[in-house]
N, C-alpha and C positions, 0 to 999 in steps of 0.2 A: 765424457759424459756417462754417468751410470743410470739405471732407471730404478726409481724409488716409489714406494706405495707407503702411505700414512694411514694406518687405522686407527680411527678416533679423532674427530674433528671439535675438540674442546679446545681450551686456552693452548695447550701444550702442543697438540697435533697441527693446530693452524699456525702457531708461529714457527715451528719446525718446518711445515711444509713450504711457507712463505720464504723462509731464509733460504731452504735448498732449491726452491725454483729460482730465486733472484741470484743465487750463485752459479746459475747456469745448468743445474740439474734437470733430468726428466722425472716430473713428480706427479703422482696420481693421488687425490684424496679419496679415500673410501667413506662415503655418507650412507646413513639410514635413508631410505626411499622419501621419508616425508622431507628430510633436510635437503635430499639432491633435488626435490621438486622447487625448493625456493632458493638454491644456490644460484650465484650469477656468474658463475665461471671464474672468478678471481677472489683473492684473499687480500683484505686491508688490514694493515698492522698499525696501531697508534701506540706511539712511544713516549707519552708524557711531553716533557719539554723537548725532546729531540723530534726531527721531522719523520713522520711515518713513511708509509710506501703502500701500493697497490700493486700486486703482480698476479698474472693470469696462472692458475692451477686447474688442470683438468680434474674431473670428479666422476666416480663411477659408485654403483652400488655394490657389485662384486668385481672381484680381480680374476680375471681368467688368463691373461698373457703372463709370460715370464717376466720376472723383476730381479734386480740384483740385490735390493734391500728392503725388507718389510720392516718399518717402524711401528711399534705397537704403543698406542698411546692412549688406549681405552682406559677406564676405571676397572679394577679387578672385578666387581660384581658382573660387568658386561662382557667380561673376556670370552665366556664360551660362545655367546651369540655372535660376536663380533668375527670370531675365528671361522664361523660357517660361511662368511662371505668371501673367504680366500680359498680359491681352487687352483691357484697358478703355481708355477714352479718357482721357487724362491730360494736365492742364493745364501742370503744372511738374514737371520731375524733378530732386531734389536728391540727388546722391551723396555720401556721407560716407566713402567708402573712402580707404584710405592709397595713397599713390603717385600717378601720373599716367596709368597704362596703361589705366584704365577709362573715359577720357572717350572715345575713338575709337569702341568699340563701342556706348556709350549715345547719342552723336552719330548714328551711323548708325541708330540705331532711332527716337529721339525728335527729332533735329534740334535746332532752336534753342530748344526748349523744356527743355533741360539747363541747369542753374545749378550751376557748380562750387562744393563747398563742403568744409568741413573741420570738425571737432568736436574740442573739448577737452573730455575727460572721462575720469574712470577708473571703469569700471563693468565687474562681471563677472557673467555669468549663473551662479546657483548651483542651479537647476532650471528646468524649463520654466515661464514665467511668472513667474519670480523672479529678481531681480537685486539684487546689492550694489554701491550707488554709494559709492566711497571718497572721491571728490573733492568739494570743498565747493560748487562751482559747475559748470555747464555753459555752455559758449560756443561758437556756431557763427559762422563767419566764411563769407560768400558773396560771389561775384565778381557784385556789383549784385543785392542780394536783391529779388525782387518783392514788392509790397505784401502780398499775401495770406500769403506767408511770414513776412515781417517781424512783421505783426500777430498771427500764430498763436504765435510764438515769444515775443513779449512777453507775451502772456496766459498763457503756460505758465511764466513766469519763466525763460526761457532767454535768456542774452545773444546779441544778434545784431548783428553789424557787417559793414559793407561793407569787404570786404578788398582792393579794387582789381581787378586783372586775375585772370585765372585762373591765369596763371604765378605771380603774387604769392600768391594763397591756396594752392594746392597746395605749391609749394615753400616758403613759410614754415613750413609743418607739417613737411614732409619733411626739412628742413635739421636740426630738431630731433630728429625721430623716427628718422630712419635711424640716427645715432651712438647715441642712448639704446637704441633696441631692440636693435642688433646687439651693443652691449657688453653689456647685460643678459643677453642670449641667451648670450653667451660665458661671462658670469661664473656664469651659472646660478642667478640670484638677483637682488635689489633692487639699486639703484644703489650702495647703501653697499659691496655686495660688488665692484663696479667700482673704486670708490675705494679699496678696500684692495689692488688689483693695481696698481702703477705702470705696468705695460706695457698694461694693458688702458685706463687711464684715458689715457695717452698716445695709443693708437690711437683712442679714441672722439673726443679733441679733434681729432685731425689728419683723422678722418673728417667731423667736422663742418665744418672747413675746406675739404674736397673737396666736400662737398654744397653749401656757400655758393657756391664757385666754380662748379660745374656749374650750380647754379639761376640765377645771375646770367647765365652764358652762355646760359641758355634764356629770358632775357628778364625774369627774377623780380628785383624789389627787395628784397634781402635785407641785413640788418644782422648781420655776422659778429660783431662784438662782443656783440650782444644775444643771439645763439644760444649763445655760449661762456658768458656770465653765467647764462643760463637752466640749463644743464647743471651749472654750477657750484653753483647756488643750489636747485636741485631738491632736495626730500625725499629722505633716503636711503631712505625705505621705497618709493620709486617703482619700479614693475615695468611691463612691457609686455606686451600680448597675444602679441607674436612670442615673448617668453621662455617664456610659459606652453604656447605651442603646442609649441616644441621641447622643453620639459620632459616633453611627452605623447608624444614622439617623432614629432611633426608638422612638416613644413618650413614650413607655415602661410604667412604672406605674406612670407616671406624675399626672394622676388624682386620683389614688388609694391614693397617698400620699399627694397631696395639697388638693384635694377635701374635705375631712372631716374637714379641717382647715376652708376653706371659707364657707362650708355649715353650719356648727355650728355656726361660726361668723354671717351669715345672720339670723339665727334662733334666735340667742340671743342678736342681735344688737350690734355686736362686729366688728368694722371696721377691715379689713385684707389689708390694702393698700401695706405693704411690700410684703406679700404673692402673691397678685395679680400682683406686678411687676415683682417679680421672676417667676412666671408662664408665663407671657406674654413673657419674655426674653428665657425662656426654651423652649417654643413652637416654638419660631422664630428659635431657633438653630437646633430645630428638623424638621423644616419644617412643624409643624403642625399648621394650622390655629386655633385661639382661638374662641371658639363657640360665637354665635351671643350673645350679652346682658351681656358676662362677662367682657368686657372692651370698653370703648368710644373711 
């Protein structure tokens, strides 16, 4: 049994912590003080038509004791503040954030203990310590998974694969997430709402092309056809956390998701007009002005 801490108790963090604890691992949830005061000491996972479960998971506001694995599941804008709660000796750090911009600050703090990762799951926090998991499975890709991590995930029933290089792991998810998140945000609903709008569908697929081109220029091995097929075949009910954030009037991870595509495009002289247009529409929906210089 290894010691784990999960930083970030949103949908992903709660579902991951519950699965690890159910698999027999020693898990601590790191919560904000306000959430900690309302936390009942266990996580309840509801899984649609499947039987849910409740498992005891201790929680704390700060981490001071040594741990084997730190799972970073906060959203990118919350990363600096969240890291201030970690003062422990950490063996391996596995960030599951969207985008690519989180790696530099984590590397500055933890060095080569950071293992780039991505997670595929649909999970929404419904209350403190409660999560609704809509996906039938959870899969994590890591850039060379350490044995302690792979064993814990296997015991938890979570798929764990070696995704290749850091660029492969991060851009493989981003090439699909960027067009999907931006388009559903602009549609104000699930993927079905995008498919009902020919212009949005065109922009989504063009954004996928731009994301693949930008990712390949950054050294990632990406299969454009596979990304487009995934967008075409994804269930119509598919929603994204970015769409939910903007629905609440928050910009969320808009910059973290779209920024790498646009920035890599600028570095490598790859035009990203579809991504730019989707970002402009999403910012308008969120009530967030577009930074000067990004759009005429």
